[in-house]
Structures are given as C-alpha cells and as structure tokens.
N, C-alpha and C positions, 0 to 999 in steps of 0.2 A: 504493500500500500504506500509506504514512504517513497519508494522508487517511482511509482506511478504519479504521485503527487508532484514530486520534484520535476519529473519529465514534463508534466503538463505545464508547470510554471515556466520552465525553460522555453517552451514553445509558444507561450502566450505573448501577446504584444506588450503586455505590461512590463516584461523583463527587458524590453528595448534592444534585443539582439536577435539575429536570425542566422540559421545555418545556410551556408552557400558553398559553391565550388571554389576550390583554391585558385584564385586568379587575382588580378589587380584591376583597378578602375583606370581605363584609358583616359588620357587628357589630350586635348587638341594641340596644346603647345608641344608636347612630346611627339605626337604624330606628325606635326609639321617638320620638326627637326629630323625625324627619321626619313621623311620624304626628300630631304636635301642630300642625303648620302648618294654619291655619284660614283659609279664604277669607273667612268672615264677619268675622273679626278684621281682615283686610286691608282689607275694604270699609269697616269702621267708621273705620279710620285715615284712609283716603282721603277719606271724606265729612267727617270733622272738619276735615282740612286745607283742603278746598274751602270749608268754612263760614266761613273767615276772609276771604272775598271776594277779596282779592289777597294774594300773598306776594312781590310785587315787592321787589327789594332796596332801593329808595328809598321804600317805602311806610311807612305809619304804624307807629311803634314803641311808643307809649305806651298805645294802646287795648288792652283785654283781649279784644275781640271781632273786631277787624279789623286786617289788616296783618301784616307780617313779624315784628314784635315779639311779637304774640299767638301766632303760629304757633310760633316758636322756644321760647317759654316753655311751650307745651303739649307739644311734643316732649320738652323737659327734664323735665316732670312725668311723662310716660310712662316715661322712663328711671328716674326716681326710684321710681315705682310698681313697676316690674319689680325694682328693687333691693330694695325692702322685702319683696317676695314671695319673694325668693330668698336671704334671710339677708344682705342688704347686700353682695352680691357685686359689683354695678356701682358704679363711681365716675363720676358724671356732672358735667358742667360746661358753661358757655357760654364758649367760647374767643374772646375779643374781639380784634379787630385793626382798625387804621385804614387806610382806602384814600384816598389823595390824589385830587384832581380829575384827570380824564383822560378817555380814550375810554370812553364810556358811563357815566361818573361825572362829573356836572356840578359837584359840590362835594365837599369832604372828608366822608367818612361812616364811621361805626363799623359794622362788620359782626361777626357772631358765628356761628361754627360750633357746633352742638350735639353734644356728644361724650359717650359712655359707654364706660368702659374696664373690661373684665373681666380682672383681673390673672391671669397664669399661676400655676399651682399649684406650679411648680418654681422656686424662687428663683434657681437657676443657669441658667435658660433665658431668654435675652435676646431671643428671637424675638417679633416683633410682626406681626399680621395686621390689615388694615383692610378694612371693608366700608362703602360709602357710597351715599347718594342725595343729590340736591340739593334744598334746601328751597324755593328761590325759584321764582317763576313769571313769566310774561309774556303779553302779547297781541301783536297785529300789530306795533305800535310798541314796540320794546324799551325806549324811554325813557318810556312811559306808565305812571306809577306809581300812578294813581288808579282807572282802569277795573277792573271785575271781571276777574280773571285766575285762573280756578279751578285750572288746572294739575293736573287730576286724574291724567292719565297722565304728564305732563312737569312735575314728576317726583314727584308725591305717591305714585305707584305704587312708585317706588324707595325713598322714605323709609318707606312702609308696610312694604315687604319688610324693610328694616333693622330697624324696630321689632319686627316679628314674630320675626325671628331673635334679637334682644336678649332678648325675652320668654322664648323657649325656651332659648337657650344659657346665659343667666345662671343657670339652675338647675343647670348642670353645671360640672365643673372640667376644665381643659385645661392641659397643661404650658406652652404658649405663651400670650402675651397677645393679646386680641382687642379692637380699637377699633371701636365702632359710631358712625357719624357722619352727621349731616345737614349737608352743607356749604352755605355761603352763596355768593351772587353768581355762580352758574354762568352765568346768562344775560348777565351784565355782563362776562364775560371770564374764567371759571374762577377767580375771585378767592379764594374760601374754600379750594379745593383747593390753589391755588398757595401760599397762606399756610401751610397744614398741611404740605405736602410740603417746602417750604423750611425750616420749623422742625424737622421730623424729620431732614432732612439735616444741618442745623446742629448738632443734638444727637447726631449719629452713632447714631441709633436703627436697630436691625437689623430693618427692615421686609422680610419675605420675600415678601409678596404683598399686593396691593391689588385689591379687587373693587369696581368702579364699576357701580352699577345705575342706568341712566338710560333711562326709557321702557320699561317691562317689562309693560305692561298691555293693549296694543292687539293684537287678533288679526284685524282686517279692514282690508285695504289700500284706500286711495282710488284712484279711476280704474280699477284692474284688478279690484277687488272680490275679491281673493284672501282666503280664510278659512282661517287656519292657526293653530291653538292647540296644535300638537304639535311645533313647532320654535322655536328661538330662535337669535339670532346672538351669537357671542362674538368680539370684536375684540381683536387683539393686534398689536403692532408687528413689522415684519419686520427692518429694520436698526435697531438700538438708537439712540434719540435721543441717549443718553449713551454715547459710544463713544470710547475712547482710540485712539491710533495703533496700539498693540500689539494691542488687541482687533480693530481693523479688519484688521490684517495676518493675524491668526490666522483670522478669519472667511473672508477671501479664500483663504488657504492651504489650509484644510480644506473649503471649499465649504459652509460652514454658514450660508448666507444665510437659510435657513428655520428656524433653530434659536436665535433669541434667547431669553433667559430668560422673557420674557413669552409667547412662542410655546410654550415648554415648559409654562408655567402653564396656558395655554389647552388644550393637549392633555391635561394632567392633569385639569382640570375636566371635560372631555368624558368621559374614561374613568370617573371616579368618578361623575359625575352620571348617566350612562347605565347604570351598574351598578345604582344604587339606583332609577332610574326608567326602565326599559328601553323604555317606550312614549313617551318624550319624547326628541327629538333635539337635541343641541347642535351647531350648525353652526359650523365654524371659519372666520371671515372673515379672510383674510390681508391686512389693512391695519389701521392703528392705530385708525381710526374710519371712519364713513361718508364718502362722497366729499366732500372739501373741508370737512368738519365735524369737530368735536372734542368731547371730554368731560373730566370731572374726573380721569380716569386719566392724562391727558397730562402735567400738571405732575409727576406721580410718575415717569413714564418719563424725563422730562427731567432729573430728579435722580438717575437711575440705579437707581430702584426697579423691581421687577417688578410690572406692573399690566395689567389687562385691563378691557374694558367688556362688560357684559351688556346686551342690547337685544332688543326684540321682533323677530320675523322680518320683518314688513311694517309700514310706517308709514302713518298716515292723516293726510294734510295738511289735511283739513277740520277736524281737531281738534287741530292742533299749531300754536302761534304764531299764533293767530287771535283776533280780537275775537269775543265771544259775540254772535251775531246769526242771524236767519233771512233768507236771501237766495235769491230764486227757488225758494222752498219747500225750501231746503236748510239744515239746521242746522249752523252753524259754532261752534267753540269747544271747548276741552278740558274737557268735562263728565264727571262721574262715571258717567253712564249708558253711556258708550262704553268703559269699562274692563271687561275680562274678568277677574274676580277669581279664577276657577279657574286661568286662565293665569298670573297673577301668582304664585299658590301653586305652580305647577309650576316656575317659574323660581326661586322661593324654595327649593324642595327641591334644585335643582342647587347653588345657593349654599351651603346649609347642609351638604350632604354633603361638598363639597370643602373648605369652611372648617373644619369639625370634623375632617376627616381630617388636614389639614395641621397644625392646632393640637395634634393628638394624636400626630403622627408623630415619629420620631427626627430628629435633625439630618441634613442631607445628607451623603453620603460625601465625603471630602476627597481632593485630589490625584488626581482621576480621570484616568487616562491610557491611551493605546493605544500599544503597542510599535511602534516604527518598524522594520519588517522586511518584506522582500518575501515574498509567499506568500499562499495562499488561506485560511490560518488566522489569525484575529485574536486577539491577547492583550490583555485589559483588566486593569488593575491600579488599586487605589485604597487609601486608608487609612480606617479606621473614624473616624467623627466624634469629636473630643476633647471635645465638650460633650454634656450630656444623657445619657439612658440608652443603654446599648449596644444596637445593633440585633441582632435575632435572625438577620437575613440580608440579602441584597441581591437586587434584581430587575434583570435586564439587559433593556432594551427595544431592539427591533430593528425597522428598517424599510428597505425598498429605497430607493434614492436618489430614485426617482420617486414614492414614496408620500408622502402628506401626513400620515398618522397612523401611530403605532406599530402594527405588525401581529403581532409575535411577542414573547414574553417568556420568559426563563429565570430560574431561582432558584438561588442558591448561598449557602452560609454562609461561604465563603472570601472573601478580599479580592483575589483574582485569578482569572481564568478564561480558558481557550482555547476558542474556538468556531469551528465550521466555516462561518464567514461572512466573505467577503472585505471588507475595509474599502474596497476600490475600489467595491463595489456596494451597500454597506449603511451606514446611520448607526446609532450606538449611543448609549445613555444608561444611567446606573446610578442606582438608587434605594435608599435604606435602608428596611428593613421591620422593625417591631417585632413582639413576640409576639402582639399583638392583630390584626395584619394592616394597620395603618395605614402608609402609604408616604409618604416624603418627595418633594419635587419631584425630577425627573430632572436629572442632571448630565451634560453632554456631555463626552466625554473629549478631552483635548488630546494632541498627539504626545509620546511619551517615548522617549528612546534607552536 
C-alpha cells in the first residue's frame, strides 16, 4: 500500500515533475551554430596545414612556408582573424615552454601551444572548458623531422575541427570560458598537453571538461574495409587516474566503477550530440584510449580533470604513421584525399552541441546524496549551486545496474525527491537545468545518513 501511494504521488501533477526520455531540450541558438559548420571550411584548414610539408615537433621553425613554426603561426593568424570578425572576443597566444632532452627529444627544444580563449560573459563564473587537437605530425620514424609528414587526419582533422568551432562560437557569448587549443608535441610524448594540464592544475583553474579531438576524419578501415561515416568513438577512463584513498573506498563501497567523472562527461556528450544529430551515433568506448595507446586527454585525467577523447570509428593504418610512398601499387601516407570532410563536420557538431550546452548550463548541484535506509524507495537530496544563476530545476537520471547508459529521467524543481526505484538495482545522477533547457554535467550521489 505504501509503495502504491508513493507511486501515485510521484505521478501526480502536484509533485511538479514528470518522467521523460533521456534527451535535452533543443535551442534555436545552438541549432543555428550547428548549421554554420562547413565541411569546405574544414577541408581548407586541413589542406593548408598539409601544405607546410611537415609539422614534426623538431622541424623547421623559422620558415614561413614549411615546418612546425609556419604551421603554428598560421593557426594563430586564424584565431586572430576569427577574433577580428567577432568584435575581438578571442584572446589568442603562443604558449611557449621548454622541453629538456629525453625520450624522443634528442636536444632541448622550445615548443608552443597555440591557444585562443573566449572569456565567459559572467565575471563570477570561474568554469573553464577546453577543446583541443594536436598540431604536430609524423611519418614511420617518429624521430624523422625532415621527411614530408602531411598529417592530414592525424591530426590536422582535429585542429581543423577546433578552428571551425572557434570561428563559430567566438560570435556568441557563454557564461563559462572556453579555450581552443592546438597542442604541440603529441607524437613526442603528449608534451604540449602535459604542459597545459600541469599549468592549469598549478593555477587551480576550474576546468570542468576537456574535449580531445585526435583523428576524426577517416571513415574507411584498413584490412577489413569497413565504411562507416555514421558513428564515432568516445573514450573515457573507467577508474580515475587521479584517485585518492577516500575516492577509491567510496567507489568500491557504492559499486561505481563505471561512473567516473569522465564517464559521466562521455554519457552527457552522447545524449546531447545524438539529440541534435539523431542520425549520427556516439559510441561509448569504456577505456581511456585505444588498446595500449594514448592521447592528449590523458595528462588532464592524471591531474584530476574531467577529459575524454573523440576519435573516428575505424582507423586506416595505411594512412597513419606512414612514410608517403607507393608500394605494391598501394598508396601509403596520411594524405588529405583520404579525409572524409563531411564526417569531420558530423563529429564537429557533436563537439559543438555538448561544448555550448555545458558553457551555457548552470553550475552542478552540490552535496548530492542518497539517504541510507532500507527499502525499495530511494530518496535523493542535494543543494542548489552557490555560484552562477539559479537553476530552474533538476533532472534525475536513472539506469539499471547492468545498463551502460542512462535510460530514464525525471524532472523536479525541488532539491529532494523520493522515487520508486531501489538503489540496490539502479544508479542515479542529478543535473541542474536552467530556463533555456541547458543541463549541467551529472553528479552521482554519495551515501547520506
């Protein structure tokens, strides 16, 4: 009888929330931004980056037509061009750092990340979001700094995506700050990303999400010849690389091995991305990166930041880390003709929809907890965020323990809720929602007495 009564109350209008499919509310502003993404623009960026011959981290820096120096100055000029077209909204710079001699670095070298910052419109909002691709390229020998290394897909495609989003998003304002960056030295050991992540951690910057785009342009696999331009992979760590003893105990105690903050970000991106682009699938890959490999999001996760990697669904190893050559009538090399620019544009839309949503959303709810009591009714409680604008309400996300994605959602304007779902059989999370429908990242509840 008690269960029936509570269920009736939950479904009644007086409780001011309703059950709905897990999705997000579309906004006209975001849909207009998405419509501006242009595959021809992306193609032009990739072809220009390839025209510098090589972008190896140890290549020429003084020439204006060849090498990593020319490439980074060109990217900087594009950021400056976008800033001029948008009322000087973007602040661009070359972030220099020195790398001592070591593995894959035969002598001390100066490297530079190319960065453009779109400051948040709310001076009280300290949140920062980062989107990156890596500027450098390579051939078969990672130490070969003189041979042509076009790097069209790896990773001119990622840098082109970042440039396209900077062009479009710099025309808009967002409460939170967004940093667009082409990082240096990825192929030599994630050097630019490590420098940036370490610096942000040292400065106590509130980075709430990092989007790493690395190889987002190939849609045909080598060997198996799979052709797939309708799906992408999104990698996120399972057990956090940065985990205190207390975090480890709580994870083990609550069975939250599949609920790291980066995993929550990945699920969030899937929901938002597929809402705005329903004919494109974001597949969640439950490992930090591909098998025994890594990318520029990893230095961020090691510093405790929430970070994920966007990547094409299938890789083509004829055009990845290869000398440019024809062998047995087969073309090798990372050339621009093997990039699917419409595919890059689709992945760019996933990035933009999630990035703009987070930059426009309220802060996450605070002190999210679940009451410790036996029973088949679960009670969630939380506090409104004490920064930023007040949320219009909150969304409760629900999934059964065997489910990989959120399957059910509830909405309430209160800061507590009783729901007829047993905490033994379900996982929960709480998001803050503003009046425009933008949602924060989900927060997993912790036990409360």
